[in-house]
N, C-alpha and C positions, 0 to 999 in steps of 0.2 A: 701882820703876817697873814692872818685869816682873810682879811679883806683883799690882800694881794692874790691869795690863792683862789678866792671866789672870782676875782676879775679874770685871772688866767683861764679858769674853767669856763666862764661865760664866753670869752674870746674863742676858746677851742670849740665850743658848741656852735657858735656862729659860723666859724670856718667850716666845720663839718656839714652844717646845713647848707651853706653856700655850695660846697662841693657836691653834695647830693642833688641839689637843684640843677647844677650844671650838667651832671651826669644824666639826670632825668630828661632835661631839655635835649641833650645830645641824642638820646635814644628815641625820643618822641619826634624829633625833627623829620625823619622819613615818613612817619605816619601823617604828620601835618602836611607834608608835600603831596602825599597821595590823596588825602581828603580834599585839599584845596584844588588840586589839579582835576579831580573828578567832578568838581562843581563848576569848572570853567568851560567855555566854548573853545573850539579849536583856534579861532581867530584870537581870542584873548590869550591862549597859551603861547601862540607864536609871537605876539607883540609885547607880552609882559615878561616879568621876572618870575623865576621859579618859586620864589618865596612870597610873592604878592598874594594878598587875599583876593578871592574872586569878586569882581566888580558887580556882576549880575549872576549870582548863584542860581543854578538850575539842576534838576535831577534827570535831565534827558539822557545823559551818559549812563546813569544807573539803570534806567528803564531799558535802554538798548543792551547793556551788558547782561541783564537778566533775561530778556525775552527775545531779542532779535539779532544780536551780534553773531557774526559768522565764525564758526569753529571748524574750519576746513570747508567741506562742501555743504554743510548744514548750517543754516542761519536761524537757529532756535534759541540762541543765547545760552547762558549757563544753567537755566532752570532745570532741564531734564537731568543734567549731569550732577547738579547739586543734590537732587533727590536720589540719584544713584549712590552718591557718597553717603547720604543718610541711611539708606537701606543696607548699605554695606557696613558702615561703621557701628551703628547701634547694636545689631545682634552680635557682631564680632567682639565688641567691647564687653558686652554682658556675659557672653558664653566663656570667653577666655578668662575673665575675672573670676567667674564662679568656679571654673575648673582649677584655676590657680589657687583659689581659696581652699578648696578641698585638698589639693596636693600639698599646700603649705601646712594645713592642719595635720595631715598624715605624717609629713616629714618632721614636724615639730613635736608631736605628742603620741604618735603611734609608730614608733621606730621599729624596723624589722631588718632582717639580714639583707645587706646590700643597699640600705636606704642612703647611706653616705655616698655610695657609688652613683646612684641615680641622681642625687642632688648635685654632685660634681658634674655629671653629664649635662644636667639642665643648665648649670652655670656656664659650661662650655658653649652650650647652644645660644646663650645670650650674645656671644661674640662671633657667631657665624655670619658673615656678610650676606646681604640679600642675593648677590649674584651667584653664590654657591648653590642655592636651593632652586634656582629657576628651572633648570632642566629636569631634575627629579620631580619637582612640583608639577611641571607641565605634563609629565608622564602620568602622575597620579590623577590629575584633573581630567586628562583624556580618558583614562580607564573608568573614571567615575561619571563620565559624560557631563562634566561640569565646566568644561573649557568655554571661555568667552561668556561667562554668566556672572551675575552678581553673587549667586550662591557659591561659585568657585572662588571668588575673591574673599568672601566671608570665611570659607574654609582655610584659605592661605593665611589670612591674618590671625585666625584662631590658633593654628598650628605654630606659627612663628611667634606669637605673643605669649604662649603658655610658659615658656622658659622664664620670661621676665616676671609674669604675674606670680608664678610659683616662688621665685626668689623673693619678691616683695612680701608675700604672705608668710612664708616660712620665717623670715627674719622678724616679722611682726609678732607671730604667734609664739615664738620662743620666749617672749616677754610675759606671756600668760603663765601664772604660777602652775607648776606641774602638780602641786598638791591639790589644786582646785579640780583638775581633770581626774586625778586619782580618786578623790573623794566621790566624784560623780560615778566613777566606775564601781566603787564599793557599794554605792546605793543602787546599782543595777542599771544605770544609764548606758545605753549602747553608743555606737559610733555616731549615728546621725542625731541622736537625742542630745549628746554632749555638744555637737556642733551647732545644733539649732538653738539650744537654750543657754549655752555658755559662750561659745566661740563667736558665733555670728553676731550677737548683740554688741560685742566689743569691737567689731570690725569696720565701723563706719569710716574712721580716718584712713585706713589702708585701702578700703574699697575706693575711696575718692582718689587716692594716689594712683591706683591702677586705672580707674576711669579716665583720669586726666592724661596719664602716660599713654595708655592704649589709644584713646581717642585722638590724641595729637599725632601719634605715630601713624595710625591708620588713615586719618583724614588727610594728612600731608604727604602720604606716600604717592610717589609717581611711578617708580619702577614696576611694581606689581600691577598697578593699574594699567599701564601702557602695554605690558606683556600679556597679562591674563584677562584683561577686560575687552570684550568685543565691542563692536560699534554701538550696541545698545546698552552696554554695561560699564562704559568708561566713567571713572570718577571725575570730580570737578577739577582736580589738579591737571589731568590730561587735557580736559577741555580748555582750561586756562592757558596752557602752553600752546594749544592749537589756535586759540583766539589771538594771542599776542603775535604768533608767527604767521598768521594768515595775511596774505598780501592783497589788499584791495586798491592799491594806488596811493592811499593816504594812511599814515599811521595815526590812529585815533588814541592819543595818549590819555585823554579823559576817560574813554571807555575802558582802556586797559587798566587804569588805576582803579576805577570802580569795580571791575571784575576781580582784581586782586584782593580788594577789601571784602567783597562778598565771599570769596573763597576762604578768607581768614576769619570771618566773623564767628563761626561756631566755636573754634578753638579759643578765641579771645573771650567769648562769652562764658565758656566753661571755666577758664582760669579766674575770671572775675567773680563767678558764683561760688566756686569751690576751692579757691586758692589757699584759704586758711587751713583747710583739711589736708591739702597736699603737704604743707610744711609740717603739720602735726603728725601725719602718718609717717613721713620720712624720718623725723627725729625719734619717734617711738620705735621704729624698726631698726634704728641704728644703735640701740642700747645694748643688745645682745646679738649673738650669732656671728 
């Protein structure tokens, strides 16, 4: 009986692993096609099969996508727009995460009259679609003289992201024992002292959640970039769209694939580096709240 049970368990595990492998191959197939196509010449793409390995791999399409591909009337490649996205995403992620951390700390351990109303309003803000805030945000950026600038895009993403980061941090910080915070208050610790010495050192997992969430949302955003980014402040997503839709008589599939991978590399790299913290932070924040 025991041997039969072990045999069934082994068969079940083998079936599960085979299923997982098939699912992984299914999801990785598009990435394989993109990489292999980006390493082929146009002649090889036209004469071969989509799934064929490149016969003579070369990086010419990557070089062109980065430095000389046309994105409209400009033929500078993705490089300037890539750095526009870096200059936009990094400060927006850091500032929105820090503000969300402080907000979550307040809502979790420094409750005041109306705090539940504010938290509810922030939750509602998470579900407001991008299109609703375009006109008022354009008005605010115009009044602040930040229209069509990278600084304006940073401000837009900070404002839109605070609701999400506050929700994440608040749900994480309610798992911190209230007694620990109260003991620090009795010992004379103030608001920022408690945050700096107790709350902040415990926050690495949830900070990584916010970094990954915010960076992915900001880096992949197209709508805000195309609406609020001027010709010199457009992010890489807008440039990628312009590159793919630029008509030069020949559709360069290898360059398009290389450009798409370049645009996706930062978010992919962030997930690979910090993915374990993302899961840890989400599960910790789901315990209470």
